[in-house]
TORBARO-251862 format. One record per residue: y, z, x of N, C-alpha, C in turn. Coordinates in steps of 0.02 Angstrom, whole numbers, plus 50000, padded with zeros to 5 digits. Layout:
N
YZXYZXYZX...
***
This chain:
641
528915110847328528855110847401528425116747424528015115447473527585120747501528005125247545527915131847538528305136547578527875140447628527235141847609526805145847653526095142947651525815141447709525145138547714524675143647746524105144947713523575148547746523125143547780522985144647844522565140147884521855143147883521405139747849520725142247840520285140047898520475141947959520115139848019520315144348077520115142448136520235146448196520355141848255520475144748314520495140848376521065135848379520925130448418521465125748433521725122148371521295120548322521545117048263521995121548222521835127948217522275132548181522955132948216522955133448282523585133648319523985127248311523625121548309523965115148302524295114548233523955116948180524245116748113524845121448108524785127348138525335132148139525945129048172525845125348226526405122348262526785117348218526415112948184526745108048141527095111448082526775116448052527095119947997527745123148019527755126048079528365128948105528925123848111528745117748135529245112448141529515110248074529095110948021529305108947953529645114547916529705120347947530015126147913529555129547864528905128847873528405131847829528095137947863528065143547828527745149447856526995148647856526645152347899525915151647905525575158447902524955158247876524525164147873523865162247907523635166247954522995165147986522475169847956521845167747960521295172347946520905173148011520635178948021520265180148083519675184748072519135183448107518555187848107518705193748153518245198548153518325204148200518295201748272517885196748285517835194048353518475190548373518865188248325519485184548338520115188748326520045195248324520635199248305521215198548353521075196748416521615195648465521675188348484521365183848445521375176648461522075173848454522195168448489522865165448490523095163348421522645160348381522865157948315523105163648271522815169548280523035175348240523695178148266523855176748329524485179248358525075174648344524955168048339525515163548332525715162448259525275163948211525455163248141525955168748121526315167548066526805172548043526465178748016525855178047990525475183747965524735182147974524315187347971523605186147977523225191047933522625188947911522205193047868521515193447899521245199447901520585200647930520035198347883519515195047911518895193547876518365197747910518105202947879517655207647912517015204247937516825205747998516225202948027516385198248084515875195048111515965190548168515625183848156515025183748127514665177548117515035173048068515025166448079515375161948032515165162947960514515164147947514285164947879514605170947844514825175847882515135181847854515895181347851516185176347883516905176147890517195169347869517215164647916517565158347903517215153947852516575155347836516225151647784516235155247716516585160847712516645164547649517275162147612517185157047572517755154247535518085159247490517695163747460517995168747415518475173347453518285175347514518715179647553519345175947576519275169547592519845165647615520355164747559520125163147498520575162547441520915169147426520535174547429520825181147418521365182647470521235180647533521735181747586522365177847572522295171647549522885167447535523315170647480522995173047428523365176247373523695182747396523335186647436523605193047459524215192047504524215186547544524755185347591525325181447561525255179347497525795175647465525835168347484525285165447507525275158347524525265154347459525545148247462525515143847405525115137547420524815137047480524415131247499523905133347551523355129447555522825130747604522675124347641522665124647708522455119047750521785121047782521255116947773520595119047798520455117247871520885113247904520735111047972520135106447972519675107548021519045103748022518475108648034517875106748014517305111248019517345116647965516925121647970516885127147922516895124447850517415126047811517425124347739517825117947725517995114147775518445108447766518145103047722517475102547719517155097447678516735100647623516965106347599516615109947547517005109147482516725105147436517075103747373517165110047331516675114547333516725120747296517315124947319517425125047385517995128747412518655125447390518675118847393519285115347372519455116847299518945117047258519055118647186519285125947178518985130347216519185137447212519915138347232520135134647282520835134947303521285132547245521115126947216521515124247161521495128747099520905131547084520835135947026521245142247034521385144147096521795150047108522545148547105522705142247088523405140347082523735138447148523325137147199523575135347265523525127847276523945125147320523925118047338523385117047391522945112347380522415110547428522665104847470522735105947535522975100747581522365096947606522135092547564521535088647579521385084047521520835080347525520655075547473520415079047410520385075547353520135078547292519415081047301519225086447267518545088847273518025083547256518185079147208517715073847189517595069047247518115067547285518035063147344517625066547398517725073147405517325076847454516585076647434516455077747370515755077647347515435070847358515835065547347515555058847354515415057047426515835059447472515785057347542515545062747591515645069047575515455074247622514705074747630514325072947577513605072447585513455065547613513185065247673513065058847706512575054547666512105057847632511625053947592511965050447534512395054147498512745051047442513245045747465513565047047523514035042147550513685035547566513095035947595512735029747612512525026047549512315029847499512135026647436512735023147405513325026347410513935023347384514095016747419513935016447483514065010347522513465005547522512955007147480512385002647473511865003447526511825009347558511345010647612510905016447592510255015647597509785020947578509485024147641509455030847644509115034147700508365033147697508025034647752507295034147755506985039847715506535038147669506195043247629505555045547663505195040847693504585042347730504625038947798504435042547850504505039947918503805038247945503745032147972503125030048003503255028448077502725027248114502805025448185503265019448193503225014848146503625008648151504375010048144504555015848115505265017448105505585020548167505175022948213505445026548271505835021948318506355024748352506605031548345507035032348282507075038648258507495040148200507965045748218508485046548176508975051848185508955056548126508825062948139508875068148088509605070548088509895070948028510615072148024510765076847966511255081347977511465085847923511835081847870511695083347807512035079847752512755082147745512895088347764513565091047759513825092447829514485092247837514785093947901514725088447952514855090248014514845085348068514865088848135515185085748185515245088748250514605088948290514105084748270513485084448308512985089948291513165094548247512705100048231512215097748177511595100048184511085097948138510845090848150510925088248211510715081448227510175081548281509665077448272509115077048320508865069848322508755067148383508425060748391507675062148398507265058748358506545059648358506215053248382505835053648436505495047748464504745048048455504475053848436503765054548423503665057348353503225054448315503115056648247502885063948245502515065948297502265072848299502825077948303503415075848326503985080548334504415081048272504285076848222504755076248166504825082848128504275086048110504315092148069504705097648105504575098448170504925103748208505675102248212505845095848222506555094048228506905094548161506555093048106506835094048040506995101448028506535105748047506635112948038507225115448079507275113248142507825115348185508485112748159508495106548136509125103648110509345107248047508875108948002509055112647941509355119447958509045122948005509295129548024509995129148054510095124248098510745123548131511275121548080511115116948034511595114747984511775120547937511275124447917511415130047872511865135147905511755136347970512165141148007512885138748014512975132248027513635129548040514035128047977513695125647925514045123147866513865126647801513375131147803513155134347742512735129847698512485124347724512095119447687511565116547733510925117747717510395115647761510095108847744510425104947700510155098347682510215093547742509665090047756509665084947809509345078647783509455073147818509135066847800508945063147864508575057747856508335053947913508565046647906508795043747961509005036747961508785033548026508755026848028508575023448092509085025248146508835025948207509275027248264509385020848302510005018648304510195012448338510385014148410509995011648458510135013148528510595007848558510985009948606511435005248640512045003348600512195007148548512785005648508513385009748530513965007848503514585011448516514795015048452515045021048460515295024848403516035023148395516195019448342516885017348328517075019748259517685022148252517915024748188518625022448172518795022948109519455020948085519785026848051520395028448071520785033648038521105030647976521015034047919521355031947858521825037447835522355035347801522845039947772523035037147704522955041147652523075038647584523505043547545523955040847502524365045247460524095045347389524445048747346524225049347276524505043747232524805038647264525115033147227524755026547239524155026847269523755020847278523815017347344524205020047390524275016947456523765019847505523415015447541522935017547592523105013947657523215017747709523345014947775522705015347818522575010147856522075010347910522455010747976522385016348010522785017648070522365016348132522165010148142521835008148204521135010748211520855009548270520165011548286520165016748340519615020448343519485025148399518775023948424518685024348489518015024148518517825031148540517255033548515517015040248530516295040048556516155035148598515465033848619515195039048669515635042048709515395046948758515265053548722514625055048712514425060848672513855064548708513845071048696513275074948717513015078748655512365078448644512065081548585512405079048522512595072548523512915069348465513595072348449513885075748496514565078448488515015075048539515585072748515516025068648556516315072548615516415069148670516675072148731517335068848752517335062148751517935058348768518055053248713518675052948688518855048348635519485044548654519575038648625520165034648641520365030248583520985028148585521245023548535521745018848569521685012248555521185008948513520515008248549519985006948510519325005748540519364999348582519174999648645519254993748688518734988348674518944982148686518474976548686518254973948618518554976248563518364973648497518744967248483518414962548452518764956448432519224957948373519724953648364520174954548308519804954048242519294949748240518904948948179518514955348162518194958348212517814964448201518284970248183518854970648216519334975848200519564975248127519704969148106519904968048037519364970047988518724968648005518174970447962518114978047957518194981548013518154988848013518714991747970519314989147977519874991647936519734990647862519484984647844519354983047774518814987547745518284988847783517744993247760517995000447751518425002647796518685009447792519135010247730519565005447718519995005747659519585005447595519065001247597518615000647539518285007347524518045010747576517715017147566518205022247537518815022347562519315027147536519485025747463519585019447447519755017647378519175019047330518565018347355517985019147312517935026147283518215031047317518165038047294518845041047276519355036847271520025039447255520285044247307520205042447370520355046947425521105047847434521315053947452522005055247471522005059747533522535059147573522585063047634522295059347693522135063147747521865060147808521105060547808520785055147828520055054947832519845049947885519205049947901518955045447953518305042247929518265035647938517665031947921517335029847987516705031847996516365030948060515835025348055515785021648111515325016048115514955016348182514355013148183514015011648245514065004148255514365002048310514464994948324513944992848376513534988048358513024985348403512924978048388512874973948441512764966848432513314963448393513924965948399514484962948363514504964548289514064969148265514034970948195514224978248186514514979748128514714986648111514214989548062513934995448079513474998948035513825005348010513905006047945514235011947917513825018147931514165023447956513835029847968514005034947914514655036247907514875041547861515625041447856515875045147806516595046347802516695053847807517115055847854517295062847862517925064247821517865068547771518415069647724518865075347748519115074547807519515079747839519865076747899520275080647931520565078947995520015079248049520035074548096519545074448150519805078048212519345080548253519545083648316519965078948357519785072448357520105067548401520735064348371521015067248318521595064148286522205063448333522285067548387522875066648429522945059748461522385056248475522465049648506522785044748458522615045348394522935041148343523675043048336523825049448337524515051648332524925048848390524645048848450525005046348508525155038948503524655035048481524725027748478525185025648421525165029148365525565027048307526205031148298526315036148341526925040048336526975044148273526405046748249526375050548188526155057748201526325062248155526035068948153525595069048091524935068448100524485067848043524465074148000524565079948031524585086147991525205086147947525775083947974526385083447933526285078447876525935072947890525805067947838525335070847785524845074847805524405078047756524815082447708525275086247737525685090747696526135086647649526425081247675526855077047633526455074047574525845071747588525425068947534525265074347483525105080447507524945085947461525545087747418526145086447443526755087847404526925082047357526535076647360526635071147314527055065447341527245065547404527655060247433527255053847442527615048247442527305041747454527265040147528526775036047547526775032847613527225026647607527755026647644528245021247637528035015047675527985009347640527885002947672527215002347708527224998247761526624997147801526545002547853525935003147881525835008147935526285006447994526485011448033526875010048093526465005848143526805002448187526464998348237526175002648292525595000548319525275004048374525635002548439525685007548482526005006748547525585010048601525365006148649525015008848706524295010948691524055015448734523355017648732523345025148745522895028748710522825035948718522095037748728521965042648772521295044948786521295052548783520775055348752520705062648745520055064948776520085070548810519475073748838519425080748810518815082548790518695089348764518455093748822518815098948836518635103648889518215109148858517585109448879517115114348851516925119648903516815125648879516505130848921515755129848917515495125648960514785124048961514605121249029513955121249042513705118849107513295112449096513585106549106513215100349094512605099649138512605102749197512045102049243511435106149221511535110649173510985114849150510935114449074510785108449051510665107148980511265109048937511865108148963512485109348925512525116548900512245121248937512215128148914512925130848904513085133648845513745136648834513865142448881514505143548898514695148848944515195153548909515175159748927515635164548898515975168448954516505172048936516845176248985517595175748980517935178749027518665179149028518955172549055519425169749018519805163949042520435166749075520415167249141520965170349177521585166049176521495159549183522075155049186521885148149161522345145149123522275138249101522955134949108523005130149153523635126549164523465119349182523715114649142523585107549154524235104149170524295101149230524925098049250524995090949223525575088049233525675081049216525915080049144526065073749129526325071849063525745070849015525415076248996524855075948949524975081048894524615080048839524635084848783524045089548789524175095948779523645100948783523615104648716523065103848681522935107648619522405112848634522565119148626522085124448643522165130348597521645134348593521655140548556521625146648601521755145648666521705151048714522325151448757522465157348781522975158348833522655162448889523025163048944522765166649001522565173848982521965175749002521725182448988521295183048926521245177648886520825177848826520085177448845519665180148802518945179948812518635174348770518175170648800517785165548765517135168748744517045169548679516465173248653515885168848634515385171948604514755168648591514715165948520515165167848475515075166548404515265159448383515705156048421515985149848396515925144248447516175138448429516135132548470516425133848540516125131048593516355132548661516945128348685517275124548640517835120448663518435124848681518695123948741519275127548764519915123948744519925117348753520535113548742520385106148735520875102548710520875095248712521475093048754521345088448799521875085848843521945078448827522565076348813522695069548789523225066248833523075060148855523555056148894523715049748856524355047848856524585041748823524975037648874524865031148876525205026848924525225019748896525615015348927525665008448901524995004748901524555006148950523915002648954523345007648958522745005248944522155009548947522045012149018522095007849067521975009849136522455015449157523085014849137523575020049154523425026549119523225026249055523065032349018522465035849048521945032049066521345034949097521515038149164521905034749204522105037549269522495043949261522965043949214523385049849202522965055749180522485054549136522075060049110521605062749165521295058249203520845060449256521215064649308521815062449326522215066049376522415072949350522625073349287522835079749259522245084649257521665082349237521075086749234520875088949304520895084349351520685085949420521135091349450521785091149434522255095849463522365102049421522025102549364522125108249319521845114649350522175120149335521925126749353521535129549293520875129849300520445132349247520015137849277520265143949274519945149549306519585153749253518935153349252518545157049202517825154749203517505154449145516815152249143516745145049168516135143149184515975136249203516195131549147516495125849165516705120949115516425114049133516555109249089516355102349101516895098249134517395101449165517965097949194517755092549244517305094249291517105089349341516745083449309516345084749258516005079349222516515074749189517035077549159517545073449127517885068949177518075071649234518425067649285517975062049310517355063649324516885058549349516745053349295516705055449232516585050649178517165045749171517775048349173518365044149167518415039049223518145040849282518195036449340517565032249350517075032949306516465029049313516605021749297516325017149336516475010049324516305007649253515765010249225515575008149158516105010049106516385016049114516905018149069517565014449084517725013849147518345010549166518375003449140517795000149137517774993249114517654992649039517604998349004517514998348932516834996048910516314997148951515644994848935515185000548912515465006348896515065012248880514765011648810514235015548798513945016248731513705023448724513375024848667513185031848654512635034348701512325029948740511815032048788512085033248857512755033648864513075034348929512805040348968512785046148937512565052148973511805052248982511435049048938510715048548949510565044849015510975039949030510875035949091511185039149153511755042249146512155044049205512235051449217511975055749174512105062949182511885065649250511285064049275511085066849341511595065149396511825058949398512305057149450512985060449439513175061249375513835064049360513855071549371513275074749377513265082049387512985084049455512945079249502512735080949569513225085849601512975090749638513435095349671513895091649719514495094349727514955091449775514695092649846514925088749895514725089949964514885097149985514535099550036514655106450058515395107850065515645113050031516375114150027516645118050086516605115150145516815119050203517555120450202517975115750179518695117050177518865122550127518615122250064518755127750018518505134550043517925134650077517675140950104518155143750156518385139550201518855141850252519505144150219519725140450167520335142450132520245149250100519655150550070519525157050040519545162550093519255161250151519275166150205519985167350229520365161950239521045162650263521475166450213521355165150148521735168850097521575176250100520935177850106520735184950110521055188150172521075184450227521375187050288522125188150278522445183450243523165184050230523325189850185522865191650139522985197150094522875203950128522355204250173522165210750201522375211650273522475206150308522615206450380522105210750416521475209650397520955213950425520785211850497520495216450533520175214850596520625215350656521105210750665521505210550726521145206950781521535204550832521205200650885521055205050945520615202450986520415206051046520505201651106520595205051166520625201251228519935198551245519415202551227518735200351242518495195851186518085190951203517815186551150517425190751099517545189451035517185193050982516615188750956516135192250928515585188750896515825185750830515575179950811515785177050747515575181450689516015182050639515865185650578515595180550526515245183150477514945178750426515165181250357515385176650314515545178150245515145173450201514815176250150514375172250107514685171350039514625165250012514875163649945514335159849907514355160449842513925156449798514355151049765514085145049762514415139449729513895135349693513975134549628513525130449587512795132249599512665138749603511975141149609511695140949679512085138449728511845138349797512255143049840511935145749891512265150449935512525146849997513155148150014513465145350073513745150950116513815149650181514105154750224514605151550271515115155550288515635153350334515655158150393515695155350454515745159450514516455158850541516735164350562517425164350585517525169650638518085168950674518275173750726519005175650715519185181450739519885183550741520155182050811520705178650815521035177050878521745179550876522095179150933522785181350934523225176950889522965171050873523345166550828523145167250755522685171850741522475172750672521735171250663521565168650604520875167250586520695160250609520095159450637519865152850657519145151850636519015146050605518315144250591517955143750658517335145850658516975146550721516695139850745517135135350764516925129050794516435125350752515945122350785515445118350750514985122650708515015129150717514585133550677514955136550619515485133450597515935136350547515625137450479515345132250449515125132850380514485129050371514055131750329513445128150312513105131650255512565128650230512165131950179511815137850211511795143450174511465149350201510745147750217510525149950275509835148750295509755142250333510265138150336510215131850371510625131950434510655126250468511045125750530511775125550513512155130650531512865130950515513225125150548513725122750512514165117750540513905110750539513325109450511513065102650509513505098150468513955101150427514375097150384515055095850414515155097650476515785095650509516335100750502516175107250494516695112250486517125112950548516895110450604517295110850665517945107150659518015102650609518635098950599519135102550556519025108950541519475112750498519835118050539520495118050535520895123050569521395126050520521495132550525521975135950482522675134950511523115131850472523805130850493524255136350469524155138350405524585143450375524195146850320524275153350313523905157050261524345162550233524535161850170524855167050132524415168450071524475174450043524085175849983524235170649928523715166949909523785161949857523915154949881524095154049945524225147349971523995146950043523555142050056523285140950123523385133650141523605132550203523665125650229523155124950285522725119850279522215118450329522335111650360522135111050422522095104550455521365102350450521245097250409520565094750399520505087950432520175087850490520085081550527520745078050538521265081950556521905079050573522375078150514522155079750453522585079050394522715085950366523365087650357523535094150329523475093950253523135099050226523025099450154523185106450129523495106650070523675113050038523125115149990522975121549988522475124249942522785130349907522775130249841522985136149803522365140449790522435146849803521875151549798522045157049748521585158449703521675163849654521045168149655521145174649649520585179349652520575183849590519975184849563519865189449507519215193149522519275199149552518675202749572518315198849627517665197649619517295194049670517305186449659517685184149609517735177049594518365174249628518275168449661518815165349698518865158049677519465155849659519575148749645520005145749699519755140549732520135136849782520255129949752520865128849728521005122949687520485122649630520085117549626519595117049571518905119549589518825122449648518165124849670518095132349656517585134149618517465141149600516935144049646517095149449679516645152849725516545160049702515965162749718515825169849706515665173149772516085177949791515965181549854515325185749847514875185049894514235188649892514265194649938513895199949922513885205849966513575204050034513775207750083513535206350151512785207150155512515212250120511795213450121511535212850050511125207750035510865206749967510455212749943510465213849878510075219249847509335217349847508915220849885508205219049889507825220049824508125223949776507775225249713507905219749662508395215449675508585210349626508125204249630507485205449624506995200049627506625199549561506505193449538506145192349476505465189449490505005190849445504345188049453504365180549442503955176649478503925169449465503755168149393504055162949364503925161249295504335165149245504835169049269505255172849224505725168149186505795169249121506255165449079506845169849062507435167849084508045171649072508475168249020508845172148981509305169248932509855165548968509955159048955510475155348990511165156848965511225160148908511865162048880511755167848833512275171748817512185176848766512095173648698511685176548655511575173648590511065177648550510795174348498510315177548454509655173648456509105177148463508455173948459508325172448385508325166048366508255164248296507535162248279507125161148330506445159048315505995160248376505395162448363504875163048414504305158448391504025154648437503495149948420502935153548382502665150148332502145153048290501555155548333501355161848320500775164648353500875166448426501485165848451501605167348522501545174848535501155176648584501065183648603500825183948675500915189748705500685190548773499935188948777499745185248829499055183048838498925175948816499415172948781499315166048757499375161148815498995155748810499035150348859499585145548837500015143448883500565138948867500575133248916500855127648895500915121648936501635120848961501725118149019502385116849046502785112648996503395114848980503815111248933503705113148860503215117348846503075119348777503625124048752503925122648693504445127148666504165133948650504505139148673504275146048661504765149748616505415148948629505925152648593506505147948577506885149848525507505146248508508065151348507508585149948545509155154448551509765151048521510125154548477510735151648447511345154748479511785150448503512415152648534512935147348520513535149548502514095145048490513915139548440513565141548387513405137148330512905131648347512575132048405512065127248424511415130948441510855127748427510205130648445509965127748511509705132048554509475130148621508745132148628508345127348647507625128348652507465131048722507055136348725506825139248788506095137448795505925133748847505245131048855504895134248915504235133848915503835136448970503995132549034504155135949089504315132349151503705129449186503125132349173502505130149205501925130949156501375127849171500765128949133500445135449157500265139749110499975146149131499865150749072499915157249086499785162349035500425166449025500595167548961501175171748945500985178948957501235181749012501055188549030501505193748998502105191648976502565196448944503015192748896503155195848838503625193048789504095198648769504715198248791505205203448779505675201848721505655195748696506125193648644505795193848575506195195348525505965195448456506475192048412506245189248357506695185748312507245190448286507865188048288508435192048267508745196148322508435196348380508685200448435509305197348468509815201348482510395199248519510255200148594510395195048633510255195548705510875193548744510945196348802511495194648847511265189348897511745185948928511565180948977511175184349034510645181049056510235183749109509695188549086509665190149021509145194648996508455191549005507975195549023507285193149032506965192248964506775186148946506495184548881505735184648883505445181848934504715181248939504525179749011503895180449025503635178749092502995174649083502965169049118502365164749117502055164849186501445167349191501095167249255500775160349264500955156749316500675149949325499935150149339499585145149313498875144449328498785142949402498285146049431498135144549501497655138649503497755133949549497285128349555496605130949576496075127749553495405130049573495315129749649494965134849674494865135049746494425129149768494605126249824494205120649850493525123149872493005119049862492335120849884492315121549959491985126849981491925127950053491375123450081491525119050128490995114550154490445118550188489835116250178489255119650210489235117850284488945122350322488885121150395488165120250413
***
């Protein structure tokens, strides 16, 4: 029997494994980088061991250090979680060679399936060796690992070499293996997968289907089980193919076989020889704890009888610290509060007050809803996310809510191109937030009781806030009854006609610190308000209080390129130097943050007048990277007189 498990991972999956081990009476050991020394997974485990450094290559990808940590802490088993070393056969062998139990498939099965190229060959599918115009579009894909890293869609042959280089670099950084391959890209398909669970006695279970079609950068965003709209015949085919793949390599433990479904046909993609991020939806539908089952299999227990029956429908949303409206840019900073209401499951690696750093994946949490029907599960999840208190960096919460309520998703008609088609509409700014602005003002008044009323009419005061990159202002007066929005001139975009959005219909009914009641066009509404320095959250609306008088020196030259997130400059375009001519959209720099590479392109056609970034340089968000002076149009000929 296993007594102590070292969890060779971090974040929410490490916390999730620790939780199950605790329920089974198994002690746990965490490993943590210097950047994670105060992380939740290191705090909830029974013991923890430091991995010196911060970058994944120096810490969580160092199998030798992880094995050494397990032995030093007295662990007798290792669980790899997902990502990092979870699909590394060499690491699995090192664990076993050290006399430890490996909670995962045999190293031989990992070798056969963890390389996507070898897996396809095993299933009778050959990758593209040479790409021609006739093959386009194609998908460049990392041979090891997953999670959307090292993947690029190529639609022009001229872009292939650059995308291959970027994919290799990203894959090497994330998985320690820069091998990539090229395959045809099937557009308009659905990403459907089958969860398998196998013991060491020859039993293989197929535990239903999952649909993971809503993806950004080939990384899943919303997943559900079962996959909607599949015929019984196609479902049976998917199950049979998944079991066949598992048996072909002598698989044991939990794994996932992934397919692209298009035109009623299933196209094999890969087998992930590990637990998947989205495993909670399968657990909810089948009433299983897959981590507990992994441990039981590693201890040699049998899977008894047939798989349990599926019940209901489950949907999971991944909450990321990122800005979907600005090329999914990762966000960092203090997570002041995270609270999700309702009957949902919350898997997270953060608690209130934790910092979201630059070194690792930007996922904050997974939120899972289970209900008797798909429609009920979707409604429950959307409502919980909408009402959640998420006070910290910008997240994709609004995108998730809008996605869940989109007619295409609600009707089960989505495919992997969902965000390509709908992202602009899903990220449109909300209408002018006159009610949240008034609530923020009323809360501030309730906290400070500033001003006082006068017998003589007072001039309206103005308070400015920033919301989603736009400046808004609220006008208000102090009266003997308290704070009042200034009639039709109450709220508007700064610089515009105040009150055009109908702020005159907002009246303050009650204001206490943290809770404001407004009458909005005859309907009373409650607003919870939280403040952290100059940041204000009114329910789900994040505002930044602006100074009364803007800093006149805080001006940037036109064409300035700023770092959209903190990270490392991993590449500068060949030959780029001050004085070079550049075209609008031309890639200039590549910035790596949170295990993803982000391309920084010229905003306009012109001349590079300054280059402040260098390869290997660490930059903070907002750092000036380069300046492009736009070309001036030729002067029009002066007509003769």
